[in-house]
C-alpha positions, 0 to 999 in steps of 0.5 A: 186424814184418810181414816176420817174420810173413811168414817164420813163416808160410813156415816153417810153410806149407813144412813142413805143405804138402809134409809133407801132399801127400807121401803122395798123390804118386804119381810116380816120386819117392815110390815106398813108405812108407819113401821117404816116411818118410825124405823126412818125417824128413829135414826134421826131422833138418835141424832138430833138428841145426841150429837150435841152430847157427844160433841161436848164429851169430845172435848172433854175426854178427846175426839179420838175416843169418842170417834173410835168408840162411836165406829165400834159401836156402829159396828156392835149394832149393825151385827146385832140385826145381821146376826139375830134377823128378828123385827124387835132386833132391827128397831135395836139396831137402827136406834144403835146405829143412829146413836153411834153415827152420833158420836163419831160423826161430830168428832170426825169433823173436830178432828179434821179441825184440830188435825189441820192448820187454819189455812187449810181448813177449806181443803180439808173439810171439802174433802171430808164433804166429798167422801160424805157425798160419795157414801150418800150416792153409793148408799142407795145403789150398792145398799139395793144391790146387797139387799137384792143379793142376800137381804137386809141382813146382807146389808147390815152385816157389811156395815158392821164389817165397814164399821169394824175396818174403819175403827181398826184404821183409825186405832192405827193411823189417827194420831192421839189428840189430847183435850185442851184445858179450857175455863169453865163454862156456865149455861148462859156462857153456852147460849151466848156463844151459840147465839153469836153470830159467828155460830149462827150464820154458818148453822143456819146456812148448813141447815138450809143447804141440808133442808134442800138437799133433802128436798132434791132427793126426796121430791125431785124424782116426784116432779119428774113422775108427774111429767111423765119421766120413768124411774130411770131418769129421775134416779138419774137426776138424783145422781146428778144432785149428789154428784155436783155437790161431791165435786164442787166441795173440794174446789170450794175449800181449796178456793177458800185456802187460795184466798180466791173466795171467803166464806160468807161470799161463798155461802151467799152464792151457794144460797143463791145457787140453791135457790135457782136449783129449786126455782128450775125445779118448778119447770115441767119435764126432764130439763127443769128436774136436771137443772135443778138437780145440778144447781141444787147440789152445786150450791149445797157443795159450795156452803158445806165446806165453807160453813164448817170452815167458818165455825172451825175459824171463830170457835176456840179448839178446846171447844170444837167437838161442842160447836161441831155437834151443835152445827150437826144438830143443825143440819139434822133439823134442816135435813127434817124441816125442808122436806116437812116445810115443802110436803105441808105448803105442797098438801094445801097448793101444789109441789111447785108452791113448796119449792117456792116457799124453801126458795124464799127462805134461802133467798132470804138468807142469801140477802141477809149474808150479803147486806151483812158482808157490805156493811162488816168492817174488813177485818180477819175475822169478817173475811174468814 
């Protein structure tokens, strides 16, 4: 499992490490906010388009080769800019990184599910999410140190070495998991499966959690600065958010496996915690920012492993890659949609109203989950 955890760390560290430091990069490659926005969108756009594709490919040829190929491609794409050091190659490297992450991220999730019995899916996805959260936390910090020490090329060089090392580790340690035979699936069959509440509910919760997380990382510093807080205080708030998300995920997974928590009830509780965090973010001063960060982090940390475990429990093993790829697509849409919603509302009113708009959506999702839980029959599927 450790190479899979390392793969989760790599995609998170690479995504946030570069994204957080492109804006402070003053060389010729990043010349305007428009260029910066394009470079950021390039990575995310590749993930939105390609994750379902590579997830389906993992089901067809096996998740292990897609994982290893994606890691190798990530290393190669990172090495491109480290060696070439020109603006055009920066665009190519960023596109290549996004495409490569689209391959090894859903493959790693599928392998986490297949290499662990159903009774341990909560622990497995909790640990996987923990190391991804560590990557999100350390990416901006270590990335900033690397850019300060040797420029953007040094950061890309480190990512190339990291991707190659994890690929070699995976080749040596991850067992071969052959694809399973499956019945032919039509487009209508796929549409029916993706429209099933067993898929839609956890995926919508994962998208909501990612939306709130992205909003917290992006807008809590803005709230802090508006009340006179310095960069150290606002940076600490974002670190609190990431740390809470990392610490909660393994505990939530263990509680699910031990029967102390159901996936549906835990997801509803996570949505309520995240909603409360957005409410605290509306309060002025450091207290509101820190409480908002802690509750958003805890809520998203509760939702993430439970959502993936629920998807794994209700998906045929021969379709795990496709399901994880589609779920990752939902997370990417939440990652983009949450900040866009808050920004659109804030542009015409205030940031407080933006937080409120997202909080209403999350609270509605929690209410629907709780209502469905009360009306659903007590079968093993509904308690998963």
